[in-house]
C-alpha positions as CSV (number, residue, x, y, z in Angstrom):
1,M,-10.5,1.6,19.6
2,T,-8.3,4.3,19.3
3,L,-6.8,4.4,15.5
4,Q,-3.9,6.7,14.6
5,L,-2.3,7.0,11.2
6,E,1.0,8.5,11.4
7,P,4.1,8.7,8.9
8,I,6.5,6.0,9.2
9,D,9.7,6.3,11.3
10,A,12.6,4.1,11.6
11,A,11.2,2.8,14.9
12,D,8.3,1.2,13.0
13,D,10.5,-0.4,10.6
14,A,10.6,-3.9,11.9
15,A,6.8,-3.8,12.8
16,I,5.8,-3.1,9.3
17,A,8.2,-5.5,7.9
18,H,6.7,-8.2,9.9
19,I,3.3,-7.3,8.8
20,I,4.0,-6.9,5.1
21,R,5.7,-10.5,5.2
22,T,3.2,-12.3,7.4
23,V,0.2,-11.0,5.4
24,G,2.0,-11.5,2.2
25,A,2.7,-15.1,3.5
26,E,-0.8,-15.5,4.3
27,Y,-1.8,-15.0,0.6
28,G,1.0,-16.8,-0.9
29,A,2.9,-13.4,-2.0
30,I,6.1,-14.9,-1.4
31,G,9.1,-14.6,-3.3
32,E,10.2,-12.6,-6.4
33,G,7.6,-10.8,-8.2
34,F,5.6,-9.9,-5.1
35,G,5.7,-6.8,-3.0
36,P,6.8,-8.4,0.3
37,S,10.0,-9.5,-1.4
38,D,10.9,-5.8,-2.4
39,P,14.3,-4.7,-0.8
40,E,12.5,-1.6,0.6
41,V,10.5,-3.8,3.2
42,E,13.6,-4.2,5.3
43,A,13.5,-0.3,6.2
44,M,10.5,1.4,4.9
45,S,10.9,4.7,6.7
46,R,14.3,5.1,4.5
47,H,12.3,4.8,1.1
48,Y,9.4,7.2,1.8
49,S,9.5,10.9,2.3
50,P,7.3,13.6,0.7
51,D,10.3,15.4,-0.7
52,R,10.8,12.4,-2.8
53,G,6.9,12.2,-3.6
54,S,6.2,9.5,-1.3
55,V,4.8,8.9,2.1
56,Y,4.1,5.5,3.8
57,W,1.4,5.6,6.7
58,V,1.5,3.2,9.8
59,A,-1.8,2.4,11.6
60,R,-1.9,1.9,15.2
61,L,-4.7,0.5,17.0
62,D,-4.7,1.2,20.7
63,G,-1.1,2.2,20.5
64,A,-0.1,-1.3,18.6
65,V,1.0,-1.2,15.0
66,V,-1.4,-3.2,13.1
67,G,-0.7,-2.1,9.5
68,G,0.4,0.4,7.0
69,G,0.3,1.6,3.3
70,G,2.0,4.1,1.2
71,I,2.2,6.0,-2.1
72,A,5.1,6.7,-4.3
73,P,5.9,7.9,-7.8
74,F,5.3,5.1,-10.5
75,G,6.9,5.0,-13.9
76,T,8.0,7.9,-15.7
77,E,4.9,9.9,-15.7
78,P,5.0,12.9,-13.2
79,D,1.2,12.5,-12.5
80,L,1.1,8.9,-11.6
81,C,1.7,7.3,-8.3
82,E,1.3,3.8,-7.0
83,L,-0.8,2.7,-3.7
84,R,1.9,0.6,-2.3
85,K,2.2,-2.3,0.2
86,L,-1.3,-1.7,2.1
87,F,-1.3,-4.5,4.6
88,L,-3.2,-5.2,7.7
89,L,-2.9,-8.0,10.4
90,S,-6.0,-10.2,10.3
91,G,-6.9,-9.1,13.6
92,A,-7.3,-5.5,12.5
93,R,-9.5,-6.3,9.5
94,G,-13.1,-5.4,9.0
95,R,-12.7,-2.3,11.3
96,G,-12.5,0.2,8.7
97,I,-8.6,0.5,9.0
98,G,-7.8,-0.2,5.5
99,R,-10.2,2.3,4.2
100,A,-8.8,4.8,6.6
101,L,-5.3,4.0,5.5
102,A,-6.3,4.1,1.7
103,E,-8.1,7.3,1.8
104,Q,-4.9,8.9,3.7
105,C,-2.8,7.6,1.2
106,L,-5.0,8.9,-1.7
107,G,-5.2,12.3,0.2
108,S,-1.6,12.4,0.4
109,A,-1.2,11.7,-3.2
110,R,-3.5,14.6,-4.1
111,E,-1.4,16.8,-1.9
112,L,1.7,15.7,-3.8
113,G,0.3,16.5,-7.0
114,Y,-0.5,13.1,-8.5
115,R,-3.6,12.8,-10.7
116,R,-3.7,9.0,-10.9
117,C,-2.9,6.2,-8.7
118,Y,-2.0,2.6,-10.0
119,L,-2.0,-0.5,-7.8
120,D,-1.4,-4.3,-8.2
121,T,-2.7,-7.2,-5.9
122,L,-3.7,-10.5,-6.1
123,A,-7.1,-11.8,-7.0
124,T,-7.3,-13.8,-3.5
125,M,-7.4,-10.5,-1.7
126,E,-11.0,-10.2,-2.4
127,A,-11.9,-7.8,0.5
128,A,-9.0,-5.4,-0.4
129,I,-10.1,-5.5,-4.2
130,A,-13.9,-4.7,-3.2
131,L,-12.6,-1.7,-1.2
132,Y,-10.3,-0.3,-4.1
133,R,-13.4,-0.5,-6.1
134,Q,-15.7,1.3,-3.7
135,L,-12.8,4.1,-3.7
136,G,-13.1,4.4,-7.4
137,F,-10.3,2.3,-8.6
138,D,-11.1,0.7,-12.2
139,R,-9.8,-3.0,-13.1
140,L,-7.1,-2.9,-15.9
141,A,-6.6,-5.8,-18.3
142,Q,-2.9,-5.9,-17.9
143,P,-0.4,-4.1,-15.5
144,L,1.1,-0.8,-16.5
145,P,4.6,-0.9,-18.0
146,G,7.3,-1.0,-15.4
147,T,5.8,-3.0,-12.5
148,P,8.2,-5.1,-10.6
149,H,5.4,-7.3,-9.3
150,S,4.9,-9.7,-11.8
151,G,3.3,-12.4,-9.6
152,C,0.4,-10.0,-9.2
153,D,-3.0,-10.8,-11.1
154,V,-5.2,-7.7,-10.5
155,W,-4.1,-4.1,-11.7
156,M,-6.3,-1.1,-10.9
157,L,-6.2,2.7,-11.6
158,K,-7.9,5.2,-10.1
159,T,-8.1,9.4,-11.3
160,L,-7.4,11.3,-8.2
């Protein structure tokens, strides 16, 4: 197994959009209020760049795109970012790829000067929640103000 994590470019947009929508549908994250319906999904490479305080990483397993994840500013506080759209195809799960992506994103967040990282997800994504807890995320009682993902029911925050 050869794993590569690379910043997204336009050639990855269709594959990542497919993965985000496929995994979203698998967990019922369909329609308004869920990340897979965000307009950026159509062309993720246009929405992430370090000069805007964001980066999206693509995971390639033996050369094939199997997932991705990113960080971007969240809200109005300059030290707060969001872990965004970390999705893996079902066949790529259980191999440490999600952890590698999350750690890459959190490292990028630190490099970009963020001090805290927020995420929202679904309670049905139990393996992801377990990973986030292992990485030091704490569960919140409610979402942070400004999240567009009203369909999510789990909110977490980590000090970087």
